[in-house]
N, C-alpha and C positions, 0 to 999 in steps of 0.2 A: 890315533887309529890303530896302532899296534896292540893296545890293550883290548880293544874290541875284537880284533882278529884273533888274538890268543884265546879270548873267552869263548869264541865260537869255533875255533879251530879251522879258520879260513885265512886266505892271504890278505895282506894289507891293501893290495890293489883292488881286491874284490869289495872290501869295506868301502873304499873311496868311491868305486863305481856305484855301489848301492846307495850311498848317501847323496850322490849327485843325480840319482833317479835315472840311471842308465837303462834304456829300454831293453837291452839284452839280458838284464838281470831279472830273475823271477820275482814276482810279487812277494812270495813267501820269504825269500832271502832278504829283500828290502825291509820287510816288516821286522824280521828277526834282528837285523843290523840296527834299525832305528830304536827298537825297544831295548836292546843291549846297550846302545849309546846312552839312552836315558837312564838305565839302571846303573851304569858306571859313572853317572854324573856329568856326561858330556852334553852341553846344550845343543839343541837342534834349531837352526835358524832358517825359517822358510824363505828368506830372501836369497839363499844360496841356490834354490831350485829355479827351474826355467819358468818364467811368468809369460802367460799367453800375450801375444803382441796386440791382438784385437780386443775391443771392448764389446760386451753383449748388452750392457745397460741393465743387467740383472745382478742382484746381490742375494746370496743364500743366507737364511737364518736357520741354523740347524740345532736340534735338540733331540734327546732320546724320545722315541715314539711314545713312551709312557707319559712324558711331560705334556704331550699334545692334548691329553684329556683334562689337564688342569688349566682351563682357560682363565679361572679366577685369578691366578697369579701370573702365568706367563703371557696371558692376553695383554696385560699392561706393558710388559717389556717389549713384546712384539709391536704393539701400537706405537710406542716411543721410537722404535727402530724404523718403522714404516714412515712415520711423520718426517723423520730426518732424511730418509732416502728419497721421499717424494720431493722434498725441498731441493735436493741435489739432482733431480731428474733421473733417479734410478727406480727400478721396480724390485719389490721384495719377492723372493721365491722361498716359501716355507718348506723345509724338508725334515723328515724324521730319520734318526739314526737307529738302526736295529742293533742295539748293544748286546743282544743275545745271539747274534750271528757272527761268523768270522769277519775280521776287520774289513777285508776287501769286499765282502758281500753286503756289509751292513750300511754302507754309505748310499745316499740317494744318487740317481743318475745325473742330476745337475752338477754334482761334483766329479764323478768318474768320467763324465763326458765333457767336463770343463765348459759348461754352459752358463757360468756365472763369472763375475769379475772379482769377487771376493766373498768371504764367508764370516759371519758372526756365529760363534758356537756358544750355546747356552746350556746351563744345567750340568747334571752329573754324567759327563761323557768321559769314559776311560781314556787315558792318555794315548793308547795305541790307535784309537780312531782319529784323535786330533792329529797325531803324527802322520796318519795316512792322508788326511786332507792337506796337510802342509806339503806332503811329497808331490802333490799334483802341481805345485807352484802357485796355487791360488792364495793370495794374501788372507791371513786369518787373524781375527781378534776374538778373545774370550770374554764372555759376559756372565757374571755370577758363577764362575768356575775358576779354580786355581790350578795351574799346572806349572809350578815354579821350576820344573826341569826343562821347560821349553822357553826359548827366547821369543816371547809373544807379548803383544799388548793385552792388558787385562783391565776390566772395569768391574768393580765390586762395591757393594755396600760396606760401610765400616762396621762389620758385624761385631767386632770386639767391643767397640764403644757402645753399640746398641745393646749388647748383653749386659754391659756394665751399667748403662743407664736404667735398664729394666729392673735389675736387682737393687740398684741404689734407691730407686723410687719406692720399692717395697720396704726396704729398710727404713727409709724416711717416714713411712706410714706406720712404723712401730713393729713390723714383722721381724722376728728374730730366727724362726725356723723355716728356712726356704727349701724348696725342691726345684731342681733343674730337670726338666723333662726333654730329653733329646740325646741321641747317640752321637758322640763326637766322631765316630768312624763313618757315619752316614755321608757326611760332606764336610768340606773345608769351612763352609758357612756355619754349620752347627758347632764345629770344634771351636771356632772363634767366638761364637755367642756364649758357649760354656765357659771359655777362658775369661771372657768379660765379666760374667756373673761371679766367677771365682775371685777375680780381682776386687770387685766391689765388696764382697763379703770379707775378704782378707784385710782390706783397708778401712773398713768401717769402725769408727770409734764410738762405742756404746757409752751412754751416760748413766745407765742403770747397772753397770758392772757385769753384764751378761754378754758374752761374745756370741755373735750370730753363728748359725750353722747352715750348711748347704749340703743336702743329700741329692742322690741322683737316681733316675729311673730311665731305662732305655725303652722307647716305643717299639711297637711291632709294625712291620711294613705290610700294608694291604695292597690290593689290586689298584693299579693306576698311580703308584708311588704315594698313596695316601698313608698317613701315619696315625696310629692309635695307641693309647696307653694300655698295657697289660693289666687286667682287673686286679689280680691278686697282689702284684707288687705295688700298684698304685694305692690300693686300699690299706696295705700295710704301712706305707709311707705316711698316709694321713693319720693313721692310728698312733704313729710315732710322734705326733705333735706338730706336724707341718701346718702352717697357717697361710702360706702363700706359695705360688708356683710360677716359675719362669719357664715358658714353653719355647722350644727352639723354632717353632713356626705356628701359624694359626690353626692348621689342621690338628696339631697336637692339643692346642688350647680348646678347640671345640670338643674333642674327645674328653678332655678333662672336665669340662662343664657338664657333659652328659653323664659321666661317671660320678661326679659330685652329687648330681640330682638323684641318681640311682641308689646312692648310699644314704639317702635321706638327709643330705646336707644342702646348704644353699650358698650361692656365690652372690655377693661378697661377704655375707654375714659370717659364715663359717670359714670359708676358704677364698682367698683372693687369687686371681689368675691374670697373667700378662702374656700376650701372644707376641708373635713376630711376623711381619710382612704387611700387616694392615690391609687385608683383603676386604672387599666391599661387605661381606657377610658380617664383619665385626660391628657394623653400625646398626644392623636390624635384628640381631639376635637379642635375647633377654637373659641376663643383663648384657648391654652392649659391652664389647670387649676392648679393654685397654691393650694397645698393641704398638710395637715399634714399626714405624713406617720406613721401608727401605728405598723409597723413591724409585719405584720400578720403571716408570716412563723414562726418567733421566738415565737410568742404566742403559736402556735401549738406545736412546739418542746419543749418549757419549760413546757407546760402542761403535756406532756407525761413524761418528766423527773421526774416531781413531782409525777405523778401517779405511775411510776415504783418504786420510793422511798417509796411511801405509801404502795404498795403491799409487799415490803420487811420489812417495819417498820411501821406496822399499828398503833402503839401507839405514833409515833413521833408527836411533836407539829405542828399543821398546819401552813403553811407559806402563805403569800400574797406577790406576786411579781408584781412590777410595772415596765414595760419596757419603756424606754425613747422613746419619739417621735421625729420626725425630720420634720421641715417645708421644703417642696420641692417647690422652687420658680420657677414659669413659667411665663406665659404672661397674667394672668388675674388680675393683680394688677398694678395700675398706681401710679406714684410718683407725688403728687400734692403740694409738699412743696412750690414750687414757687408761688403758689396761695396766700400765706400769705405775700409775699414780696411786 
């Protein structure tokens, strides 16, 4: 605690009182202390805070407000969570986090008023908001978000293996010039998918004596957290000889298909595309999209299972669960092995 106190120029006792959620300490000071602790590498454990003694029968599922517009992906995760909560006689309370507002103002009232027994936090939520929820004493589990500076239970898809599987499949189909479309700074999931694709390319043993290549392009962020490929950079990449694209999510893949058509090319005859998340639209677009399934319903169910365990055993050691992915093969990838014969 002395390191935190020295960093902020306050007393060690004030740090201790802020971390224990002393009611006489201002919210601003508590937030500064928690964020400084995280910055200095000190894990914050929500079990140290005061947990409400009474049960409400409600559990909050929290995510950035922008994610609420993406029912195609998050609807499946929420559905899995609701199914498990219903089985355990709990009700789901869906809340949006205003990540563009100050931490204290950005949380929904069900959290600030402690009207829930626990919370599952999903998506790209900054660590300061997560720490603020933890400070209320409400048990917290993270789903599809990584905050390794916090001692919390996590449930994630095995994004590294998924990215590796997607790139490996394209290599097996004869593609040697691959493009990864996804900004690793956008999310932990994107970074892991990129790392997996890089591993597949690095480990691939070519029989024709030509080492595969992997280039990169960063999408642009649109309203509602939708991602699209920048036209100029994408066109330049295709002119550089790329024959296949690994997309960090299906939204990027749909953008790729649109731009491929706009350039007068076709998928999969000219360019093969693989997405990630396997949303329902993958099945009915033309061509149907090959995509890595992240088992969204199971992410929601397992997050609730961990939360219920945390509510009963607040001092149990946190767990991180990685769920296996599966490549769903459809019509957006061409086999070009004969091109080397």
